[in-house]
N, CA, C and O atoms as a GROMACS GRO file, in nm:
protein
  392
    1MET      N    1 -10.997 -10.738  12.365
    1MET     CA    2 -11.050 -10.742  12.474
    1MET      C    3 -11.167 -10.761  12.334
    1MET      O    4 -11.205 -10.871  12.294
    2LYS      N    5 -11.224 -10.590  12.259
    2LYS     CA    6 -11.350 -10.577  12.195
    2LYS      C    7 -11.345 -10.725  12.127
    2LYS      O    8 -11.455 -10.757  12.080
    3GLU      N    9 -11.212 -10.854  12.105
    3GLU     CA   10 -11.299 -10.980  12.045
    3GLU      C   11 -11.285 -11.084  12.154
    3GLU      O   12 -11.351 -11.186  12.131
    4ALA      N   13 -11.226 -11.084  12.251
    4ALA     CA   14 -11.283 -11.182  12.308
    4ALA      C   15 -11.449 -11.164  12.387
    4ALA      O   16 -11.524 -11.260  12.408
    5PHE      N   17 -11.495 -10.941  12.439
    5PHE     CA   18 -11.694 -11.009  12.404
    5PHE      C   19 -11.758 -11.007  12.356
    5PHE      O   20 -11.876 -11.001  12.390
    6THR      N   21 -11.679 -11.015  12.171
    6THR     CA   22 -11.762 -11.034  12.087
    6THR      C   23 -11.735 -11.162  12.057
    6THR      O   24 -11.749 -11.192  11.939
    7LEU      N   25 -11.678 -11.295  12.177
    7LEU     CA   26 -11.658 -11.453  12.106
    7LEU      C   27 -11.766 -11.468  12.244
    7LEU      O   28 -11.860 -11.546  12.228
    8PHE      N   29 -11.754 -11.385  12.401
    8PHE     CA   30 -11.844 -11.390  12.477
    8PHE      C   31 -11.961 -11.443  12.402
    8PHE      O   32 -11.991 -11.561  12.383
    9LEU      N   33 -12.030 -11.322  12.359
    9LEU     CA   34 -12.170 -11.309  12.251
    9LEU      C   35 -12.205 -11.367  12.221
    9LEU      O   36 -12.319 -11.381  12.264
   10GLU      N   37 -12.156 -11.476  12.106
   10GLU     CA   38 -12.196 -11.528  12.009
   10GLU      C   39 -12.195 -11.713  12.143
   10GLU      O   40 -12.220 -11.825  12.190
   11ARG      N   41 -12.159 -11.627  12.130
   11ARG     CA   42 -12.186 -11.823  12.245
   11ARG      C   43 -12.289 -11.880  12.358
   11ARG      O   44 -12.312 -11.854  12.476
   12ASN      N   45 -12.331 -11.958  12.275
   12ASN     CA   46 -12.408 -12.057  12.279
   12ASN      C   47 -12.492 -12.038  12.369
   12ASN      O   48 -12.606 -12.027  12.325
   13ASP      N   49 -12.476 -12.027  12.530
   13ASP     CA   50 -12.479 -12.051  12.687
   13ASP      C   51 -12.580 -11.952  12.703
   13ASP      O   52 -12.675 -11.954  12.782
   14VAL      N   53 -12.526 -11.798  12.552
   14VAL     CA   54 -12.476 -11.731  12.687
   14VAL      C   55 -12.618 -11.592  12.562
   14VAL      O   56 -12.677 -11.496  12.612
   15GLN      N   57 -12.629 -11.633  12.415
   15GLN     CA   58 -12.735 -11.603  12.343
   15GLN      C   59 -12.892 -11.682  12.374
   15GLN      O   60 -13.003 -11.637  12.346
   16ASP      N   61 -12.864 -11.787  12.426
   16ASP     CA   62 -12.951 -11.880  12.483
   16ASP      C   63 -13.059 -11.894  12.646
   16ASP      O   64 -13.003 -11.984  12.708
   17GLU      N   65 -13.133 -11.865  12.697
   17GLU     CA   66 -13.113 -11.822  12.807
   17GLU      C   67 -13.194 -11.940  12.863
   17GLU      O   68 -13.247 -11.917  12.972
   18SER      N   69 -13.210 -12.043  12.819
   18SER     CA   70 -13.217 -12.133  12.853
   18SER      C   71 -13.183 -12.231  12.889
   18SER      O   72 -13.243 -12.306  12.967
   19LEU      N   73 -13.016 -12.257  12.806
   19LEU     CA   74 -12.875 -12.276  12.871
   19LEU      C   75 -12.842 -12.190  12.982
   19LEU      O   76 -12.856 -12.070  13.004
   20GLU      N   77 -12.756 -12.367  13.094
   20GLU     CA   78 -12.727 -12.288  13.180
   20GLU      C   79 -12.586 -12.231  13.094
   20GLU      O   80 -12.521 -12.276  13.000
   21LEU      N   81 -12.578 -12.139  13.160
   21LEU     CA   82 -12.418 -11.978  13.207
   21LEU      C   83 -12.295 -12.058  13.218
   21LEU      O   84 -12.269 -12.125  13.318
   22LYS      N   85 -12.228 -12.054  13.126
   22LYS     CA   86 -12.082 -12.123  13.163
   22LYS      C   87 -12.016 -12.022  13.224
   22LYS      O   88 -12.021 -11.900  13.210
   23ALA      N   89 -11.918 -12.139  13.338
   23ALA     CA   90 -11.861 -11.976  13.455
   23ALA      C   91 -11.792 -12.112  13.580
   23ALA      O   92 -11.831 -12.196  13.661
   24THR      N   93 -11.643 -12.042  13.509
   24THR     CA   94 -11.598 -12.110  13.595
   24THR      C   95 -11.522 -12.003  13.711
   24THR      O   96 -11.442 -11.912  13.688
   25PRO      N   97 -11.563 -12.039  13.809
   25PRO     CA   98 -11.497 -12.011  13.995
   25PRO      C   99 -11.365 -11.897  13.966
   25PRO      O  100 -11.266 -11.856  13.906
   26GLN      N  101 -11.389 -11.896  13.990
   26GLN     CA  102 -11.204 -11.779  14.083
   26GLN      C  103 -11.121 -11.842  14.054
   26GLN      O  104 -11.021 -11.839  13.981
   27THR      N  105 -11.191 -11.933  14.147
   27THR     CA  106 -11.053 -12.079  14.237
   27THR      C  107 -11.001 -12.145  14.087
   27THR      O  108 -11.096 -12.213  14.050
   28VAL      N  109 -10.949 -12.150  14.038
   28VAL     CA  110 -10.945 -12.242  13.894
   28VAL      C  111 -10.843 -12.133  13.846
   28VAL      O  112 -10.730 -12.180  13.852
   29TYR      N  113 -10.844 -12.005  13.801
   29TYR     CA  114 -10.750 -11.888  13.803
   29TYR      C  115 -10.660 -11.884  13.947
   29TYR      O  116 -10.541 -11.899  13.918
   30GLU      N  117 -10.675 -11.874  14.050
   30GLU     CA  118 -10.625 -11.876  14.142
   30GLU      C  119 -10.531 -11.958  14.151
   30GLU      O  120 -10.428 -11.913  14.202
   31GLU      N  121 -10.530 -12.050  14.123
   31GLU     CA  122 -10.399 -12.219  14.143
   31GLU      C  123 -10.388 -12.233  13.990
   31GLU      O  124 -10.360 -12.348  13.954
   32ALA      N  125 -10.401 -12.155  13.905
   32ALA     CA  126 -10.313 -12.190  13.762
   32ALA      C  127 -10.239 -12.061  13.783
   32ALA      O  128 -10.220 -11.994  13.682
   33GLY      N  129 -10.182 -12.003  13.924
   33GLY     CA  130 -10.138 -11.860  13.971
   33GLY      C  131 -10.175 -11.744  13.902
   33GLY      O  132 -10.088 -11.670  13.856
   34GLU      N  133 -10.280 -11.725  13.892
   34GLU     CA  134 -10.320 -11.594  13.839
   34GLU      C  135 -10.299 -11.458  13.949
   34GLU      O  136 -10.204 -11.492  14.020
   35VAL      N  137 -10.326 -11.378  13.974
   35VAL     CA  138 -10.328 -11.303  14.144
   35VAL      C  139 -10.480 -11.248  14.118
   35VAL      O  140 -10.529 -11.191  14.020
   36ASN      N  141 -10.526 -11.278  14.219
   36ASN     CA  142 -10.678 -11.161  14.212
   36ASN      C  143 -10.641 -11.025  14.318
   36ASN      O  144 -10.588 -11.011  14.428
   37ARG      N  145 -10.709 -10.927  14.205
   37ARG     CA  146 -10.656 -10.811  14.233
   37ARG      C  147 -10.832 -10.710  14.215
   37ARG      O  148 -10.915 -10.670  14.133
   38LEU      N  149 -10.794 -10.714  14.386
   38LEU     CA  150 -10.998 -10.624  14.470
   38LEU      C  151 -10.940 -10.482  14.392
   38LEU      O  152 -10.910 -10.462  14.275
   39TYR      N  153 -10.939 -10.433  14.460
   39TYR     CA  154 -10.950 -10.258  14.471
   39TYR      C  155 -11.045 -10.183  14.544
   39TYR      O  156 -11.162 -10.176  14.504
   40TYR      N  157 -11.019 -10.144  14.613
   40TYR     CA  158 -11.144 -10.018  14.717
   40TYR      C  159 -11.060  -9.916  14.644
   40TYR      O  160 -10.949  -9.904  14.592
   41LYS      N  161 -11.198  -9.832  14.674
   41LYS     CA  162 -11.163  -9.699  14.667
   41LYS      C  163 -11.074  -9.627  14.777
   41LYS      O  164 -11.091  -9.505  14.777
   42LYS      N  165 -11.025  -9.652  14.828
   42LYS     CA  166 -11.002  -9.652  14.869
   42LYS      C  167 -10.826  -9.615  14.922
   42LYS      O  168 -10.771  -9.518  14.975
   43ASN      N  169 -10.776  -9.771  14.868
   43ASN     CA  170 -10.644  -9.757  14.774
   43ASN      C  171 -10.668  -9.685  14.641
   43ASN      O  172 -10.596  -9.598  14.592
   44ILE      N  173 -10.755  -9.722  14.601
   44ILE     CA  174 -10.754  -9.598  14.495
   44ILE      C  175 -10.713  -9.423  14.447
   44ILE      O  176 -10.655  -9.374  14.350
   45GLU      N  177 -10.773  -9.372  14.564
   45GLU     CA  178 -10.790  -9.254  14.571
   45GLU      C  179 -10.667  -9.245  14.661
   45GLU      O  180 -10.661  -9.124  14.686
   46LYS      N  181 -10.569  -9.303  14.722
   46LYS     CA  182 -10.445  -9.194  14.817
   46LYS      C  183 -10.401  -9.224  14.611
   46LYS      O  184 -10.354  -9.127  14.551
   47LYS      N  185 -10.414  -9.295  14.570
   47LYS     CA  186 -10.281  -9.320  14.419
   47LYS      C  187 -10.344  -9.215  14.367
   47LYS      O  188 -10.236  -9.187  14.315
   48ARG      N  189 -10.431  -9.111  14.322
   48ARG     CA  190 -10.496  -9.058  14.279
   48ARG      C  191 -10.379  -8.930  14.297
   48ARG      O  192 -10.340  -8.851  14.210
   49MET      N  193 -10.330  -8.944  14.470
   49MET     CA  194 -10.253  -8.799  14.549
   49MET      C  195 -10.144  -8.852  14.479
   49MET      O  196 -10.128  -8.965  14.524
   50LEU      N  197 -10.045  -8.825  14.378
   50LEU     CA  198  -9.917  -8.812  14.297
   50LEU      C  199  -9.852  -8.671  14.428
   50LEU      O  200  -9.910  -8.583  14.492
   51SER      N  201  -9.716  -8.713  14.416
   51SER     CA  202  -9.610  -8.542  14.543
   51SER      C  203  -9.522  -8.492  14.356
   51SER      O  204  -9.480  -8.551  14.257
   52PHE      N  205  -9.542  -8.335  14.410
   52PHE     CA  206  -9.452  -8.351  14.288
   52PHE      C  207  -9.376  -8.318  14.322
   52PHE      O  208  -9.361  -8.196  14.328
   53SER      N  209  -9.235  -8.447  14.389
   53SER     CA  210  -9.086  -8.448  14.389
   53SER      C  211  -9.146  -8.602  14.311
   53SER      O  212  -9.068  -8.622  14.218
   54ASP      N  213  -9.254  -8.716  14.315
   54ASP     CA  214  -9.280  -8.790  14.226
   54ASP      C  215  -9.204  -8.813  14.160
   54ASP      O  216  -9.105  -8.886  14.156
   55VAL      N  217  -9.298  -8.684  14.050
   55VAL     CA  218  -9.361  -8.640  13.888
   55VAL      C  219  -9.185  -8.726  13.830
   55VAL      O  220  -9.088  -8.652  13.820
   56GLY      N  221  -9.174  -8.824  13.810
   56GLY     CA  222  -9.074  -8.802  13.630
   56GLY      C  223  -9.075  -8.817  13.529
   56GLY      O  224  -9.007  -8.916  13.503
   57GLU      N  225  -9.106  -8.785  13.467
   57GLU     CA  226  -9.097  -8.818  13.275
   57GLU      C  227  -9.204  -8.776  13.280
   57GLU      O  228  -9.271  -8.818  13.375
   58TRP      N  229  -9.280  -8.666  13.175
   58TRP     CA  230  -9.396  -8.617  13.088
   58TRP      C  231  -9.487  -8.699  13.053
   58TRP      O  232  -9.608  -8.675  13.050
   59GLU      N  233  -9.396  -8.866  13.007
   59GLU     CA  234  -9.512  -8.969  12.962
   59GLU      C  235  -9.495  -9.019  13.166
   59GLU      O  236  -9.581  -8.960  13.231
   60GLU      N  237  -9.464  -9.050  13.195
   60GLU     CA  238  -9.569  -9.104  13.336
   60GLU      C  239  -9.650  -8.967  13.398
   60GLU      O  240  -9.751  -9.003  13.458
   61LEU      N  241  -9.638  -8.880  13.397
   61LEU     CA  242  -9.778  -8.812  13.474
   61LEU      C  243  -9.857  -8.774  13.362
   61LEU      O  244  -9.945  -8.694  13.395
   62TYR      N  245  -9.856  -8.817  13.184
   62TYR     CA  246  -9.936  -8.796  13.102
   62TYR      C  247 -10.113  -8.876  13.137
   62TYR      O  248 -10.234  -8.860  13.143
   63ARG      N  249  -9.919  -9.031  13.159
   63ARG     CA  250 -10.031  -9.166  13.165
   63ARG      C  251 -10.131  -9.104  13.268
   63ARG      O  252 -10.237  -9.046  13.244
   64LEU      N  253 -10.068  -9.135  13.394
   64LEU     CA  254 -10.177  -9.127  13.588
   64LEU      C  255 -10.296  -9.009  13.488
   64LEU      O  256 -10.404  -9.061  13.461
   65ALA      N  257 -10.280  -8.898  13.450
   65ALA     CA  258 -10.318  -8.832  13.387
   65ALA      C  259 -10.461  -8.845  13.349
   65ALA      O  260 -10.567  -8.797  13.388
   66ARG      N  261 -10.416  -8.940  13.245
   66ARG     CA  262 -10.534  -9.026  13.215
   66ARG      C  263 -10.594  -9.094  13.194
   66ARG      O  264 -10.669  -9.102  13.097
   67ALA      N  265 -10.569  -9.201  13.327
   67ALA     CA  266 -10.617  -9.299  13.436
   67ALA      C  267 -10.628  -9.168  13.501
   67ALA      O  268 -10.521  -9.149  13.560
   68TYR      N  269 -10.739  -9.028  13.526
   68TYR     CA  270 -10.765  -9.058  13.617
   68TYR      C  271 -10.865  -8.993  13.570
   68TYR      O  272 -10.925  -8.936  13.662
   69THR      N  273 -10.915  -8.974  13.459
   69THR     CA  274 -10.950  -8.805  13.329
   69THR      C  275 -11.091  -8.879  13.325
   69THR      O  276 -11.104  -8.946  13.223
   70PHE      N  277 -11.177  -8.883  13.395
   70PHE     CA  278 -11.358  -8.936  13.331
   70PHE      C  279 -11.457  -8.821  13.395
   70PHE      O  280 -11.456  -8.760  13.502
   71PRO      N  281 -11.586  -8.817  13.222
   71PRO     CA  282 -11.661  -8.697  13.311
   71PRO      C  283 -11.721  -8.708  13.499
   71PRO      O  284 -11.712  -8.800  13.581
   72GLY      N  285 -11.771  -8.591  13.505
   72GLY     CA  286 -11.756  -8.684  13.665
   72GLY      C  287 -11.765  -8.680  13.745
   72GLY      O  288 -11.848  -8.649  13.830
   73HIS      N  289 -11.577  -8.746  13.726
   73HIS     CA  290 -11.552  -8.734  13.901
   73HIS      C  291 -11.332  -8.715  13.884
   73HIS      O  292 -11.247  -8.759  13.807
   74GLU      N  293 -11.333  -8.670  13.947
   74GLU     CA  294 -11.203  -8.558  13.978
   74GLU      C  295 -11.101  -8.607  13.891
   74GLU      O  296 -11.116  -8.711  13.827
   75GLY      N  297 -10.998  -8.538  13.885
   75GLY     CA  298 -10.910  -8.598  13.843
   75GLY      C  299 -10.751  -8.638  13.915
   75GLY      O  300 -10.738  -8.620  14.036
   76LEU      N  301 -10.650  -8.684  13.844
   76LEU     CA  302 -10.498  -8.661  13.946
   76LEU      C  303 -10.436  -8.535  13.990
   76LEU      O  304 -10.390  -8.444  13.920
   77VAL      N  305 -10.444  -8.549  14.154
   77VAL     CA  306 -10.375  -8.453  14.191
   77VAL      C  307 -10.200  -8.439  14.260
   77VAL      O  308 -10.121  -8.493  14.338
   78LEU      N  309 -10.225  -8.274  14.122
   78LEU     CA  310 -10.037  -8.298  14.226
   78LEU      C  311 -10.028  -8.221  14.371
   78LEU      O  312 -10.112  -8.142  14.413
   79VAL      N  313  -9.901  -8.263  14.441
   79VAL     CA  314  -9.959  -8.221  14.565
   79VAL      C  315  -9.849  -8.188  14.572
   79VAL      O  316  -9.757  -8.236  14.504
   80ASN      N  317  -9.832  -8.040  14.712
   80ASN     CA  318  -9.699  -7.953  14.648
   80ASN      C  319  -9.673  -7.869  14.750
   80ASN      O  320  -9.651  -7.748  14.760
   81GLY      N  321  -9.689  -8.062  14.904
   81GLY     CA  322  -9.708  -7.932  15.011
   81GLY      C  323  -9.891  -7.906  15.063
   81GLY      O  324  -9.993  -7.971  15.088
   82ASP      N  325  -9.861  -7.825  15.061
   82ASP     CA  326  -9.964  -7.727  15.123
   82ASP      C  327 -10.104  -7.754  15.008
   82ASP      O  328 -10.213  -7.810  15.025
   83GLU      N  329 -10.018  -7.660  14.841
   83GLU     CA  330 -10.072  -7.666  14.774
   83GLU      C  331 -10.106  -7.810  14.682
   83GLU      O  332 -10.036  -7.910  14.663
   84LYS      N  333 -10.195  -7.789  14.650
   84LYS     CA  334 -10.294  -7.914  14.489
   84LYS      C  335 -10.395  -7.870  14.381
   84LYS      O  336 -10.503  -7.811  14.385
   85ILE      N  337 -10.331  -7.911  14.299
   85ILE     CA  338 -10.335  -7.921  14.117
   85ILE      C  339 -10.430  -8.051  14.056
   85ILE      O  340 -10.400  -8.170  14.052
   86GLU      N  341 -10.576  -7.971  14.001
   86GLU     CA  342 -10.607  -8.117  14.000
   86GLU      C  343 -10.561  -8.108  13.893
   86GLU      O  344 -10.545  -7.991  13.859
   87LEU      N  345 -10.511  -8.229  13.773
   87LEU     CA  346 -10.505  -8.288  13.610
   87LEU      C  347 -10.545  -8.366  13.579
   87LEU      O  348 -10.542  -8.480  13.625
   88ARG      N  349 -10.606  -8.313  13.466
   88ARG     CA  350 -10.691  -8.372  13.375
   88ARG      C  351 -10.656  -8.309  13.190
   88ARG      O  352 -10.623  -8.198  13.151
   89VAL      N  353 -10.688  -8.465  13.099
   89VAL     CA  354 -10.633  -8.475  12.950
   89VAL      C  355 -10.784  -8.405  12.898
   89VAL      O  356 -10.888  -8.410  12.964
   90VAL      N  357 -10.769  -8.339  12.762
   90VAL     CA  358 -10.819  -8.230  12.779
   90VAL      C  359 -10.817  -8.335  12.619
   90VAL      O  360 -10.894  -8.427  12.596
   91SER      N  361 -10.767  -8.313  12.578
   91SER     CA  362 -10.708  -8.402  12.459
   91SER      C  363 -10.622  -8.470  12.408
   91SER      O  364 -10.519  -8.461  12.474
   92ASP      N  365 -10.615  -8.516  12.348
   92ASP     CA  366 -10.489  -8.683  12.323
   92ASP      C  367 -10.477  -8.638  12.156
   92ASP      O  368 -10.556  -8.652  12.062
   93ASP      N  369 -10.378  -8.594  12.162
   93ASP     CA  370 -10.428  -8.589  11.954
   93ASP      C  371 -10.264  -8.628  11.955
   93ASP      O  372 -10.190  -8.548  11.898
   94ARG      N  373 -10.178  -8.802  12.045
   94ARG     CA  374 -10.179  -8.862  11.993
   94ARG      C  375 -10.244  -8.995  11.875
   94ARG      O  376 -10.200  -9.056  11.778
   95ALA      N  377 -10.386  -8.990  11.960
   95ALA     CA  378 -10.437  -9.073  11.979
   95ALA      C  379 -10.518  -9.034  11.756
   95ALA      O  380 -10.504  -9.091  11.648
   96ASP      N  381 -10.580  -8.931  11.796
   96ASP     CA  382 -10.510  -8.860  11.656
   96ASP      C  383 -10.439  -8.898  11.494
   96ASP      O  384 -10.475  -8.886  11.376
   97SER      N  385 -10.341  -8.940  11.554
   97SER     CA  386 -10.193  -8.933  11.475
   97SER      C  387 -10.231  -9.083  11.449
   97SER      O  388 -10.330  -9.086  11.377
   98GLN      N  389 -10.194  -9.187  11.476
   98GLN     CA  390 -10.196  -9.284  11.457
   98GLN      C  391 -10.299  -9.383  11.407
   98GLN      O  392 -10.270  -9.501  11.392
   0.00000   0.00000   0.00000
């Protein structure tokens, strides 16, 4: 991703504002078979609520908690009946070991 963004910034039409920016219409990608993924906040909020009975393995729970850990935002919510627990990742020791 970093490399793709760097290559984008190196393009002449991006650096020179007098040139017309070359952009590919979304329809070209859709006709090539790519799926248009549009996410609504309401759908994301529903996925943030995870039933306690749906928790499989630790790795899956950890991955989901990491996906919803952002400063200033609510974390993953684990629901068991009327009880709710908010989960956040506070450190990622695995990133240090790689």
